[in-house]
C-alpha positions as CSV (number, residue, x, y, z in Angstrom):
1,N,-31.2,54.1,43.0
2,N,-29.1,52.8,40.1
3,T,-29.5,55.6,37.6
4,S,-27.7,53.7,34.8
5,I,-30.6,51.3,34.4
6,N,-33.9,52.4,32.9
7,I,-37.1,51.3,34.6
8,P,-40.2,50.8,32.5
9,S,-43.3,52.9,33.2
10,T,-45.3,49.8,33.8
11,I,-44.1,46.7,35.6
12,E,-46.0,44.1,37.5
13,V,-44.0,41.9,39.9
14,R,-45.0,38.9,42.1
15,G,-43.8,38.2,45.5
16,E,-44.5,36.7,49.0
17,V,-45.0,38.8,52.1
18,Y,-43.6,37.2,55.2
19,L,-43.1,37.9,58.9
20,S,-39.8,37.2,60.6
21,K,-39.7,34.8,63.6
22,E,-38.5,37.7,65.9
23,E,-41.4,40.0,64.8
24,F,-43.9,37.1,65.2
25,K,-42.8,36.7,68.8
26,K,-43.1,40.4,69.5
27,I,-46.7,40.5,68.1
28,N,-47.8,37.5,70.1
29,T,-46.3,38.9,73.3
30,Q,-48.1,42.2,72.7
31,R,-51.4,40.4,72.0
32,E,-51.1,38.4,75.2
33,E,-50.6,41.6,77.2
34,E,-53.7,43.1,75.6
35,G,-55.7,39.9,76.4
36,L,-56.2,39.1,72.7
37,P,-55.8,35.6,71.1
38,T,-52.4,34.9,69.8
39,F,-51.5,33.9,66.2
40,A,-50.8,30.2,65.6
41,N,-47.9,30.8,63.3
42,P,-46.0,33.5,61.3
43,R,-47.9,32.7,58.1
44,N,-51.3,33.3,59.8
45,A,-49.9,36.5,61.4
46,A,-48.7,37.8,58.1
47,A,-52.0,37.1,56.4
48,G,-53.9,38.7,59.3
49,S,-51.7,41.7,59.1
50,L,-52.4,42.3,55.4
51,R,-56.2,42.0,56.0
52,Q,-56.2,44.8,58.6
53,I,-58.6,47.6,57.6
54,D,-56.4,50.2,59.2
55,P,-53.2,50.6,57.2
56,K,-51.4,52.0,60.2
57,M,-52.0,48.7,62.0
58,T,-50.5,46.8,59.0
59,A,-47.5,49.2,59.0
60,Q,-46.8,48.4,62.7
61,R,-46.3,44.7,61.9
62,N,-42.9,45.1,60.2
63,L,-43.8,42.8,57.3
64,N,-41.2,42.0,54.7
65,I,-41.3,40.7,51.2
66,F,-39.3,38.7,48.6
67,I,-40.1,39.3,44.9
68,Y,-39.8,36.1,43.0
69,G,-41.0,37.0,39.5
70,A,-42.8,39.2,37.0
71,T,-45.4,38.8,34.3
72,Y,-44.2,38.1,30.8
73,Q,-45.6,41.4,29.7
74,S,-43.5,43.1,32.3
75,V,-40.4,41.3,31.0
76,K,-41.2,42.7,27.6
77,N,-41.4,46.2,29.0
78,I,-38.1,45.7,30.9
79,N,-36.4,44.5,27.7
80,E,-37.6,47.6,25.8
81,S,-36.0,49.7,28.5
82,L,-32.8,47.6,28.5
83,K,-32.3,48.3,24.8
84,K,-31.7,51.9,25.6
85,V,-29.1,51.2,28.3
86,N,-28.0,47.6,27.4
87,L,-27.0,46.7,31.0
88,V,-27.9,44.0,33.4
89,Q,-26.0,42.4,36.3
90,T,-26.4,38.6,36.3
91,D,-25.0,37.8,39.7
92,L,-27.3,38.4,42.7
93,S,-24.4,38.6,45.1
94,K,-21.5,41.1,44.9
95,A,-20.2,40.5,41.4
96,P,-17.9,43.3,40.4
97,K,-18.7,42.9,36.7
98,I,-21.9,44.1,34.9
99,P,-21.9,42.3,31.6
100,K,-23.9,43.8,28.7
101,I,-26.8,41.9,27.2
102,S,-29.6,43.0,24.8
103,E,-32.5,41.4,26.7
104,I,-33.5,39.4,29.7
105,K,-34.0,35.8,28.7
106,T,-33.9,33.9,31.9
107,H,-35.5,34.0,35.4
108,Y,-32.1,34.5,37.0
109,E,-31.4,37.6,34.9
110,L,-34.8,38.9,35.7
111,L,-34.3,38.6,39.5
112,S,-30.9,40.3,39.1
113,Y,-32.6,43.2,37.3
114,L,-35.4,43.5,40.0
115,K,-32.7,43.6,42.7
116,Q,-30.9,46.3,40.9
117,I,-33.9,48.6,40.7
118,G,-34.4,48.3,44.4
119,L,-36.8,45.5,45.0
120,K,-36.2,42.9,47.7
121,V,-35.1,39.6,46.2
122,N,-34.2,36.5,48.2
123,P,-30.3,36.3,48.3
124,N,-30.3,32.5,48.6
125,I,-30.8,31.9,44.9
126,K,-28.6,29.5,42.9
127,K,-28.4,28.4,39.3
128,A,-28.0,24.7,38.9
129,A,-26.7,23.0,35.7
130,S,-27.8,19.4,36.7
131,F,-30.0,17.4,39.0
132,D,-27.0,16.6,41.1
133,Q,-26.4,20.3,41.8
134,I,-30.1,20.7,42.7
135,K,-29.8,17.8,45.2
136,E,-26.6,19.3,46.7
137,Y,-28.4,22.6,47.3
138,I,-31.3,20.8,48.9
139,E,-29.0,19.0,51.3
140,Y,-27.1,22.3,52.0
141,W,-30.2,23.9,53.3
142,R,-31.8,20.9,55.1
143,E,-30.5,22.0,58.5
144,R,-29.3,25.5,57.7
145,R,-32.9,26.7,56.9
146,H,-33.7,26.7,60.6
147,S,-31.2,29.6,61.0
148,L,-33.0,31.8,58.6
149,E,-35.0,34.8,60.0
150,Y,-38.2,33.3,58.5
151,E,-39.8,29.9,58.5
152,T,-39.6,27.8,55.4
153,D,-40.4,24.1,54.6
154,G,-38.7,23.6,51.3
155,I,-37.1,24.9,48.1
156,V,-38.7,25.9,44.8
157,I,-37.0,24.6,41.7
158,K,-37.7,26.6,38.5
159,V,-36.9,26.2,34.8
160,N,-34.6,29.2,34.1
161,D,-35.1,29.8,30.4
162,F,-38.2,31.9,29.7
163,S,-38.7,30.2,26.3
164,Y,-38.9,26.8,28.0
165,Q,-41.3,28.2,30.7
166,Q,-43.7,29.3,28.0
167,K,-43.5,26.0,26.2
168,L,-44.2,24.1,29.4
169,G,-47.1,26.5,30.2
170,Q,-49.3,26.1,33.3
171,T,-52.5,24.6,34.6
172,S,-55.3,26.9,35.9
173,K,-53.5,27.1,39.3
174,N,-49.9,26.1,38.9
175,P,-47.0,26.6,36.5
176,R,-45.6,23.4,34.9
177,W,-42.1,25.0,35.0
178,A,-41.8,25.2,38.8
179,I,-42.0,22.6,41.5
180,A,-41.6,22.7,45.3
181,F,-39.4,20.3,47.2
182,K,-40.7,19.9,50.8
183,Y,-38.4,18.7,53.6
184,P,-39.8,16.0,55.8
185,P,-41.2,17.8,58.9
186,E,-39.3,17.7,62.1
187,E,-40.8,15.3,64.6
188,Q,-40.7,15.3,68.4
189,I,-42.2,13.1,71.1
190,T,-44.4,14.6,73.8
191,K,-47.3,13.6,76.1
192,V,-51.1,14.1,75.6
193,L,-52.2,15.9,78.8
194,D,-55.9,16.1,77.8
195,I,-58.3,16.1,74.9
196,I,-60.7,19.0,74.9
197,V,-63.5,19.8,72.4
198,S,-63.8,23.1,70.6
199,V,-67.0,24.3,68.8
200,G,-66.8,26.2,65.5
201,R,-69.1,28.6,63.5
202,T,-71.1,25.8,61.9
203,G,-71.5,23.9,65.2
204,I,-68.8,21.3,64.4
205,L,-67.2,19.8,67.5
206,T,-63.4,19.3,67.0
207,P,-61.3,17.3,69.5
208,V,-58.0,19.1,70.3
209,A,-55.1,17.4,72.1
210,K,-53.5,19.5,74.9
211,L,-49.8,18.6,74.8
212,S,-46.9,18.9,77.1
213,P,-45.1,21.9,75.5
214,V,-42.5,20.9,73.0
215,K,-40.3,22.9,70.6
216,I,-40.8,22.0,66.9
217,S,-39.3,23.9,63.9
218,G,-38.5,26.9,66.0
219,S,-41.7,27.3,67.9
220,T,-43.4,25.8,71.0
221,V,-46.3,23.5,70.4
222,S,-48.9,22.8,73.1
223,N,-52.0,22.0,71.0
224,A,-52.7,19.7,68.1
225,T,-56.0,19.3,66.3
226,L,-57.3,15.7,66.1
227,H,-59.8,16.8,63.4
228,N,-62.8,14.5,64.3
229,E,-63.9,11.5,66.2
230,D,-63.0,9.0,63.5
231,E,-59.4,10.4,63.3
232,V,-59.0,9.9,67.1
233,K,-60.1,6.3,66.8
234,R,-58.0,5.6,63.7
235,K,-54.8,6.8,65.5
236,D,-56.1,5.5,68.8
237,V,-55.0,8.6,70.7
238,R,-55.7,8.5,74.4
239,I,-55.3,10.9,77.3
240,G,-51.9,10.2,78.8
241,D,-50.4,8.8,75.6
242,W,-46.9,9.6,74.4
243,V,-47.2,10.7,70.8
244,V,-45.0,11.7,67.8
245,V,-45.8,15.2,66.7
246,H,-44.8,17.3,63.7
247,K,-46.0,20.4,61.9
248,A,-47.8,19.6,58.7
249,G,-46.2,21.9,56.1
250,E,-44.0,23.2,59.0
251,I,-47.1,25.2,60.1
252,I,-50.0,23.1,61.6
253,P,-49.2,20.9,64.6
254,E,-50.3,17.3,64.0
255,I,-50.1,14.0,65.9
256,V,-48.4,11.5,63.6
257,K,-48.8,8.4,65.7
258,V,-49.0,7.0,69.3
259,V,-45.9,5.5,70.9
260,K,-47.8,2.5,72.1
261,E,-44.8,0.8,73.7
262,R,-44.7,3.5,76.3
263,R,-48.2,2.9,77.5
264,T,-48.7,2.0,81.2
265,G,-52.3,1.1,81.3
266,T,-53.4,4.4,82.9
267,E,-54.2,6.1,79.6
268,K,-57.9,7.1,79.1
269,P,-59.7,6.6,75.8
270,F,-61.5,9.7,74.4
271,K,-65.2,9.8,73.8
272,M,-67.0,12.6,72.0
273,P,-69.5,14.2,74.4
274,D,-73.2,13.7,73.9
275,N,-73.8,17.4,74.7
276,C,-72.1,20.5,73.5
277,P,-69.4,21.6,75.9
278,V,-70.3,25.2,75.5
279,C,-74.1,25.4,75.6
280,G,-75.1,21.9,76.8
281,S,-77.4,21.2,73.8
282,P,-77.5,17.6,72.3
283,V,-75.0,16.9,69.5
284,T,-75.8,14.9,66.4
285,R,-73.9,13.2,63.6
286,T,-75.4,12.2,60.2
287,P,-74.4,8.8,58.7
288,E,-72.7,10.4,55.7
289,E,-70.5,12.7,57.7
290,V,-67.6,12.4,60.1
291,A,-68.5,15.7,61.8
292,V,-70.4,15.9,65.1
293,R,-72.5,19.1,65.4
294,C,-74.2,21.1,68.2
295,T,-77.9,21.3,67.4
296,S,-78.4,24.7,68.9
297,F,-78.1,27.7,66.6
298,A,-78.1,29.9,69.7
299,C,-74.9,28.3,71.0
300,P,-72.5,31.1,72.2
301,A,-69.5,29.4,70.7
302,Q,-71.2,29.5,67.3
303,Q,-72.3,33.1,67.7
304,Y,-68.8,34.5,67.9
305,E,-67.8,32.7,64.7
306,K,-71.1,33.5,63.0
307,I,-70.9,37.2,63.9
308,V,-67.2,37.4,62.7
309,H,-68.3,35.8,59.4
310,F,-71.3,38.1,59.1
311,A,-69.2,41.2,59.4
312,S,-66.3,39.9,57.2
313,K,-65.2,41.5,54.0
314,G,-66.8,38.9,51.7
315,A,-70.1,39.1,53.6
316,M,-71.6,42.4,55.0
317,D,-68.1,44.0,55.0
318,I,-68.5,46.0,58.2
319,E,-65.3,48.0,58.3
320,G,-63.7,48.0,61.7
321,L,-65.8,45.2,63.2
322,G,-63.1,42.5,63.4
323,P,-62.8,39.4,65.7
324,A,-61.3,41.3,68.6
325,I,-64.2,43.8,68.7
326,V,-66.8,41.1,68.3
327,E,-65.3,39.3,71.2
328,K,-65.5,42.5,73.4
329,L,-69.1,43.2,72.4
330,L,-70.1,39.6,73.3
331,A,-68.2,39.7,76.5
332,N,-69.9,43.0,77.5
333,K,-73.3,41.5,76.5
334,K,-73.8,44.3,74.0
335,I,-74.8,41.7,71.3
336,N,-76.0,38.2,71.3
337,D,-76.3,37.5,67.5
338,A,-75.4,39.1,64.2
339,A,-78.6,41.1,64.0
340,D,-77.9,42.9,67.2
341,I,-75.0,44.7,65.4
342,Y,-77.7,47.0,63.8
343,Y,-79.1,48.0,67.2
344,L,-75.8,49.1,68.7
345,K,-75.8,52.7,70.1
346,Y,-73.0,55.1,70.6
347,D,-72.7,54.4,74.3
348,D,-72.5,50.6,73.6
349,I,-69.2,51.1,71.6
350,Y,-67.6,54.2,73.1
351,G,-65.3,53.3,76.0
352,L,-64.5,49.8,74.6
353,E,-60.7,49.4,74.4
354,N,-59.3,51.7,71.7
355,F,-62.7,53.3,70.9
356,K,-62.9,57.0,71.2
357,E,-65.4,59.5,69.6
358,K,-64.0,59.2,66.0
359,S,-63.6,55.4,66.0
360,T,-67.0,54.9,67.5
361,N,-68.7,57.1,64.9
362,N,-66.7,55.4,62.1
363,L,-68.0,52.0,63.2
364,L,-71.6,53.1,63.5
365,S,-71.3,54.6,60.0
366,A,-69.9,51.3,58.6
367,I,-72.7,49.4,60.2
368,K,-75.3,51.7,58.7
369,K,-73.6,51.5,55.3
370,S,-73.7,47.7,55.3
371,K,-77.5,47.7,55.4
372,D,-77.5,48.4,51.7
373,R,-75.3,45.5,50.6
374,P,-76.6,43.3,47.8
375,L,-78.9,40.4,48.8
376,S,-76.2,37.9,47.8
377,R,-73.9,39.4,50.5
378,L,-76.7,39.0,53.1
379,I,-77.4,35.4,52.0
380,Y,-73.7,34.5,52.3
381,A,-73.4,36.4,55.6
382,L,-76.2,34.3,57.2
383,G,-73.8,31.3,57.2
384,I,-76.1,28.8,55.6
385,R,-74.2,25.5,55.4
386,F,-72.8,24.8,51.9
387,V,-73.8,28.3,50.7
388,G,-70.6,30.1,49.7
389,S,-70.4,33.5,48.0
390,H,-70.9,32.1,44.5
391,I,-74.0,30.1,45.4
392,A,-75.3,33.2,47.2
393,E,-75.0,35.1,43.9
394,V,-76.8,32.2,42.1
395,L,-79.7,32.4,44.6
396,E,-80.0,36.2,44.2
397,K,-80.4,35.7,40.5
398,N,-83.2,33.3,41.0
399,F,-85.2,35.0,43.8
400,E,-86.7,38.4,44.2
401,S,-86.1,38.7,47.9
402,L,-84.8,36.9,51.0
403,D,-88.5,36.2,51.9
404,E,-89.0,34.4,48.5
405,L,-85.9,32.3,49.2
406,A,-87.0,31.5,52.7
407,N,-90.3,30.2,51.4
408,A,-88.8,28.1,48.5
409,D,-89.4,24.4,48.7
410,F,-86.8,21.7,48.1
411,E,-88.0,20.9,44.6
412,T,-87.7,24.6,43.5
413,L,-84.2,25.0,45.0
414,N,-83.0,21.6,43.7
415,S,-84.0,22.5,40.1
416,I,-81.7,25.6,40.1
417,F,-78.5,25.2,38.1
418,E,-75.5,24.7,40.4
419,V,-77.6,24.3,43.6
420,G,-78.5,20.5,43.8
421,P,-80.0,18.4,46.6
422,R,-77.4,18.9,49.3
423,I,-77.5,22.7,49.2
424,A,-81.3,22.7,48.7
425,E,-81.7,20.6,51.8
426,S,-79.5,22.8,53.8
427,I,-81.3,26.0,52.8
428,V,-84.8,24.5,53.6
429,S,-83.5,23.3,57.0
430,F,-81.9,26.7,57.8
431,F,-85.2,28.6,57.2
432,K,-87.1,26.2,59.4
433,Q,-85.0,26.9,62.5
434,E,-86.9,29.3,64.9
435,Q,-83.6,30.9,66.1
436,N,-82.6,31.8,62.5
437,L,-86.1,33.3,61.8
438,K,-85.8,35.5,64.9
439,V,-82.4,36.8,63.6
440,I,-83.9,37.4,60.2
441,E,-86.9,39.4,61.6
442,K,-84.5,41.5,63.6
443,L,-82.5,42.2,60.4
444,R,-85.7,43.2,58.7
445,S,-86.7,45.6,61.5
446,A,-83.3,47.2,61.4
447,G,-83.8,48.0,57.7
448,V,-81.2,45.6,56.1
449,N,-81.8,45.2,52.4
450,F,-83.8,42.0,51.6
451,K,-84.4,42.8,47.9
452,A,-82.5,41.3,44.9
453,Q,-80.7,43.7,42.6
454,K,-81.8,42.4,39.2
455,K,-79.3,43.0,36.3
456,Q,-80.8,44.1,33.0
457,L,-80.2,41.3,30.6
458,D,-79.6,41.9,26.9
459,L,-80.6,38.4,25.7
460,K,-78.9,37.0,22.6
461,P,-80.6,33.9,21.1
462,E,-77.3,32.2,20.4
463,I,-76.2,32.6,24.1
464,A,-79.4,32.7,26.1
465,G,-80.1,29.5,28.0
466,K,-76.8,28.0,26.9
467,T,-74.1,26.6,29.3
468,F,-70.5,27.7,28.8
469,V,-67.3,26.4,30.3
470,L,-64.0,28.4,30.2
471,T,-60.6,26.9,30.0
472,G,-57.1,28.3,29.4
473,K,-56.1,32.0,29.4
474,L,-57.9,34.5,27.2
475,S,-55.8,37.5,26.1
476,S,-58.8,39.9,25.5
477,F,-60.8,39.2,28.6
478,S,-60.2,38.2,32.2
479,R,-62.1,35.1,33.3
480,D,-64.6,37.3,35.2
481,E,-65.1,39.6,32.2
482,A,-65.9,36.7,30.0
483,K,-68.3,35.2,32.6
484,E,-70.0,38.6,32.9
485,L,-70.6,38.9,29.2
486,I,-72.0,35.4,28.9
487,E,-74.4,36.1,31.8
488,K,-75.3,39.5,30.4
489,Y,-76.6,37.8,27.3
490,G,-78.6,35.2,29.2
491,G,-76.0,32.3,29.3
492,K,-74.7,30.4,32.2
493,V,-71.1,29.6,33.1
494,S,-70.2,26.2,34.7
495,S,-66.9,25.2,36.3
496,S,-67.0,21.7,34.8
497,V,-67.8,20.0,31.5
498,S,-70.7,17.7,31.3
499,K,-73.1,16.4,28.6
500,N,-75.3,19.5,29.4
501,T,-72.5,21.8,28.4
502,D,-73.2,23.7,25.1
503,F,-69.8,25.5,24.5
504,V,-66.3,25.2,25.8
505,V,-64.3,28.5,25.3
506,V,-60.6,27.6,24.8
507,G,-57.8,30.0,25.6
508,Q,-54.1,29.5,25.8
509,D,-52.8,26.5,27.7
510,P,-56.2,24.8,28.1
511,G,-56.5,22.1,30.8
512,S,-58.4,18.9,31.1
513,K,-61.7,20.6,30.3
514,L,-60.7,20.6,26.6
515,T,-60.2,16.8,26.7
516,A,-63.6,16.4,28.3
517,A,-65.2,18.6,25.7
518,Q,-63.7,16.4,22.9
519,K,-64.8,13.3,24.8
520,F,-68.4,14.5,24.9
521,G,-68.4,15.9,21.4
522,I,-69.1,19.5,22.7
523,K,-68.5,22.4,20.4
524,T,-65.4,24.4,21.2
525,L,-64.8,28.1,20.5
526,N,-61.4,29.8,20.2
527,E,-61.0,33.3,21.5
528,E,-61.8,34.9,18.1
529,E,-65.0,32.9,17.7
530,F,-66.0,33.8,21.3
531,K,-65.4,37.5,20.6
532,K,-67.7,37.4,17.6
533,L,-70.3,35.6,19.6
534,V,-70.5,38.3,22.3
535,E,-69.9,41.3,20.1
């Protein structure tokens, strides 16, 4: 609302959405009353709220945000606007003075400007002139942070001057001009009441410690994952033990160690069951893995997770078919597996909680629409072990149909670039399972697309059959655009450099891939050379 400051027509800011502790409690209380599973922590609740398909549902969650930065291009746009007004307030609190400067040169000045134009900026920001001042500020918030309205586990320390930020640069994932200090997690002692076993989407059995409820970092903890059988043995956790518990990253409850001096001799060692606790089928563990798995693909516990995955945004993207609805459909025996989704009728959905005429028709329409998804989406949706969305795209490029993929042998799959023996073995095994074949036949009968959508390639001799690796930031292309161009002309893009790499395309602030290219003597291309190659 400050009319004395110009706002550029284009500005891109970065921030973090969060959920207050109070709002988190309200949401979980409401979900308990509705018979829905509660969120484990505010971070998960905030993420889940943003993923809601219905924006009205997201709006009900009272999410908040702190803006912590902007792109360098946006800073340039801001400075162009500032030249016209020549104003910026450099104090984020209630400073009476508004000194004049010609441009924003520091992160602190940027945050001040963003606050002035009405964006939410964290008020607990401080400039430090030395490492001692940084340490003082860290100590100041060590205990006080628990009084904040949101959960936090540390402080981010940033280089203030933008010119230094640009010199320091960044890796492919993280800036070199910022680092997070994490406080040691709060620890409490509590008792292991029991160790139960949960079964996930891929059939993995996970031991979970049921704890005597204890308050840690502002919330009550009553469960802690023990990850796998080997972890239980390594920590020697027994039923009846007193244990030290903390929240890993202030979020995930974790048993740190057993207080063995408090043992009485009545504690019971844990043993992973020989049969699945949900369906009773035998469990198995391969020598190279720590995971114990249920051998039945028809296991009800797996079906819930499999169906949720099948309908998820990255898979068949069935709008409106979220975890709560899947749970209700399974509970009412309207579906038993993912393929049954396509046989749902109006009366199967209408009358479920929150489903009236319009919402029922919307879901049926979304289910019908999903039948025409690309083959790669279906491959990913099937939940084949080790086959993520990228490998699913690779498979679509190499096979005409799902049937051709299902009939492929190990040697054929293993020879495909980026597949390899582990994934090949998993695919062959998946299509041998009778239960999986039954689901696939039901999908076929329902009219789900089984055919690959082949892209028309415009082969270039200098690119076709060649393997490229991209490193650093390109100014004329996004990473995906560059990848698409290479593939359009018949080339392949790999995520790592090897002796089989033909070209490494080098942008700004390249990472270790450039060093690897120099080590192997691989030809490098700067952005201009790459542009000429793909023009």
